[in-house]
Kinemage of the C-alpha trace (Angstrom):
@kinemage 1
@onewidth
@group {chain A} dominant
@subgroup {mainchain}
@vectorlist {calphas} color= white
{ca met a 1} P -14.116 16.434 -76.591
{ca pro a 2} L -12.132 19.921 -77.569
{ca asp a 3} L -9.576 20.824 -74.862
{ca leu a 4} L -10.551 24.822 -75.160
{ca ser a 5} L -6.963 25.140 -72.840
{ca his a 6} L -5.493 23.349 -75.384
{ca gly a 7} L -3.766 25.783 -78.318
{ca asp a 8} L -4.839 23.474 -81.111
{ca asp a 9} L -8.363 22.969 -79.950
{ca ala a 10} L -8.818 26.664 -78.717
{ca ala a 11} L -7.617 27.665 -82.302
{ca ala a 12} L -10.385 24.993 -84.056
{ca val a 13} L -13.046 26.204 -82.047
{ca asn a 14} L -12.326 29.828 -82.439
{ca ala a 15} L -11.770 29.359 -86.195
{ca leu a 16} L -15.025 27.504 -86.676
{ca arg a 17} L -17.112 30.374 -84.863
{ca ser a 18} L -16.179 32.567 -86.517
{ca ala a 19} L -16.267 30.888 -90.113
{ca val a 20} L -19.566 29.401 -89.418
{ca met a 21} L -20.949 33.335 -88.601
{ca arg a 22} L -19.183 34.979 -91.525
{ca leu a 23} L -20.507 32.674 -94.038
{ca ser a 24} L -23.942 33.065 -91.763
{ca arg a 25} L -24.109 36.278 -92.673
{ca arg a 26} L -23.362 35.860 -96.334
{ca leu a 27} L -26.028 34.015 -96.905
{ca arg a 28} L -28.414 35.743 -95.167
{ca his a 29} L -28.450 38.627 -97.618
{ca gln a 30} L -29.348 35.782 -100.285
{ca arg a 31} L -32.869 36.072 -99.007
{ca val a 32} L -35.937 36.438 -101.059
{ca asp a 33} L -37.904 38.474 -99.010
{ca glu a 34} L -35.889 41.159 -97.015
{ca ser a 35} L -39.064 42.083 -95.550
{ca leu a 36} L -38.728 39.123 -93.216
{ca ser a 37} L -36.763 39.199 -89.789
{ca pro a 38} L -34.719 35.985 -89.283
{ca thr a 39} L -36.219 34.823 -86.871
{ca glu a 40} L -39.353 34.862 -89.490
{ca met a 41} L -37.767 32.665 -91.904
{ca ser a 42} L -36.416 30.451 -89.422
{ca val a 43} L -39.992 29.846 -88.380
{ca leu a 44} L -40.944 29.188 -91.941
{ca gly a 45} L -37.981 26.820 -92.087
{ca thr a 46} L -38.927 24.995 -89.197
{ca leu a 47} L -42.652 24.618 -90.513
{ca ala a 48} L -41.237 23.608 -93.503
{ca arg a 49} L -39.446 20.873 -91.324
{ca cys a 50} L -41.594 19.544 -88.906
{ca gly a 51} L -45.055 20.346 -90.691
{ca gln a 52} L -47.874 22.249 -88.353
{ca ala a 53} L -47.218 23.207 -84.638
{ca thr a 54} L -48.882 25.081 -82.341
{ca pro a 55} L -47.677 28.392 -81.112
{ca gly a 56} L -46.300 26.834 -77.920
{ca glu a 57} L -43.974 24.420 -79.739
{ca leu a 58} L -42.600 26.489 -82.311
{ca ala a 59} L -41.619 29.050 -79.335
{ca arg a 60} L -40.015 26.034 -77.991
{ca lys a 61} L -38.132 25.450 -81.235
{ca glu a 62} L -37.354 28.839 -81.958
{ca his a 63} L -35.808 29.149 -78.191
{ca val a 64} L -38.194 32.328 -77.699
{ca gln a 65} L -40.749 32.916 -75.607
{ca pro a 66} L -44.575 31.884 -76.182
{ca pro a 67} L -45.927 36.002 -76.389
{ca ser a 68} L -43.045 36.869 -78.581
{ca met a 69} L -44.091 33.742 -80.928
{ca thr a 70} L -47.527 34.723 -81.046
{ca arg a 71} L -46.314 38.329 -82.537
{ca ile a 72} L -44.054 36.593 -85.423
{ca val a 73} L -46.966 34.480 -85.748
{ca ala a 74} L -49.404 37.261 -86.364
{ca leu a 75} L -47.136 39.011 -88.799
{ca leu a 76} L -46.600 35.584 -90.791
{ca glu a 77} L -50.331 35.347 -91.052
{ca gly a 78} L -50.622 39.199 -91.771
{ca lys a 79} L -48.288 38.436 -94.452
{ca gly a 80} L -50.318 35.559 -96.303
{ca leu a 81} L -47.102 32.871 -94.865
{ca val a 82} L -48.540 31.042 -92.592
{ca arg a 83} L -52.392 30.162 -91.758
{ca leu a 84} L -54.109 29.613 -87.965
{ca glu a 85} L -56.123 26.134 -87.837
{ca pro a 86} L -58.037 25.118 -84.765
{ca his a 87} L -56.289 22.353 -82.874
{ca pro a 88} L -57.762 19.143 -83.863
{ca asp a 89} L -57.881 17.390 -80.163
{ca asp a 90} L -57.861 20.838 -78.258
{ca arg a 91} L -60.199 23.847 -79.745
{ca arg a 92} L -58.345 25.842 -76.786
{ca gln a 93} L -55.520 26.149 -79.444
{ca lys a 94} L -54.730 27.083 -83.023
{ca val a 95} L -52.323 24.914 -85.276
{ca val a 96} L -49.773 26.814 -87.652
{ca thr a 97} L -49.697 25.714 -91.116
{ca gln a 98} L -47.393 27.224 -93.527
{ca thr a 99} L -48.945 28.656 -96.790
{ca glu a 100} L -48.382 27.437 -100.817
{ca gln a 101} L -46.735 31.077 -100.560
{ca ala a 102} L -44.363 30.554 -97.894
{ca glu a 103} L -43.614 26.973 -99.222
{ca ala a 104} L -42.872 28.936 -103.011
{ca met a 105} L -40.700 31.570 -101.102
{ca leu a 106} L -38.622 29.243 -99.391
{ca ala a 107} L -37.860 26.830 -102.161
{ca glu a 108} L -36.091 30.076 -103.608
{ca ser a 109} L -34.700 31.211 -100.577
{ca arg a 110} L -33.042 27.521 -101.006
{ca arg a 111} L -32.547 27.116 -104.431
{ca arg a 112} L -30.414 31.302 -104.069
{ca arg a 113} L -28.875 29.909 -100.966
{ca asn a 114} L -27.328 26.479 -102.271
{ca val a 115} L -26.344 28.831 -105.705
{ca phe a 116} L -24.025 31.205 -103.958
{ca leu a 117} L -22.351 28.319 -102.073
{ca ala a 118} L -22.191 26.050 -105.197
{ca thr a 119} L -20.680 29.277 -106.477
{ca leu a 120} L -18.110 29.951 -103.565
{ca ala a 121} L -17.318 25.899 -103.357
{ca glu a 122} L -16.064 26.681 -107.163
{ca glu a 123} L -13.172 28.401 -105.530
{ca leu a 124} L -11.932 25.088 -103.584
{ca asp a 125} L -9.816 22.172 -104.987
{ca glu a 126} L -10.854 18.749 -104.857
{ca asp a 127} L -9.106 18.008 -101.672
{ca glu a 128} L -11.364 20.728 -99.888
{ca trp a 129} L -14.626 19.756 -101.873
{ca ala a 130} L -14.115 16.261 -100.075
{ca lys a 131} L -13.572 17.884 -96.439
{ca leu a 132} L -16.753 19.853 -96.899
{ca arg a 133} L -18.922 17.383 -98.278
{ca ala a 134} L -17.479 14.747 -95.347
{ca ala a 135} L -17.885 17.836 -92.676
{ca ala a 136} L -21.417 18.493 -93.795
{ca pro a 137} L -22.855 15.931 -91.810
{ca val a 138} L -21.030 16.975 -88.800
{ca leu a 139} L -22.222 20.649 -89.231
{ca glu a 140} L -25.665 19.718 -89.662
{ca lys a 141} L -25.366 17.774 -86.083
{ca leu a 142} L -24.064 20.419 -84.535
{ca ala a 143} L -26.709 22.883 -85.907
{ca his a 144} L -29.387 20.407 -84.153
{ca ile a 145} L -27.759 19.626 -80.568
């Protein structure tokens, strides 16, 4: 576990935070649809990974309040990116499912971002690229803790 009172650990955590934030900002600029907010894109990504979900489940996964998720889902539905269907077990609830239009948009967004990252990676030497490949699962784990 990092010891933030230790100079090397504190510096590494600070450098990681700074690099992840800058890279994330640059990746956001590679979006396909600039009219979608980062939160809307995140909801679509969650649906792509997890399949259909109720607005309440999406709110928990996205760490937002249920009324906010209701508004986000309504915006996405208005843009034709999700559809609401009756819940199979509880008719009081709805299930949110992404549309084919959302799937295509997400696929193109992933493609653009992957090309962007691959272009950046071309500037790395073989040792740096090997270290980055090895770090990818660790960064993925951090993203989901």
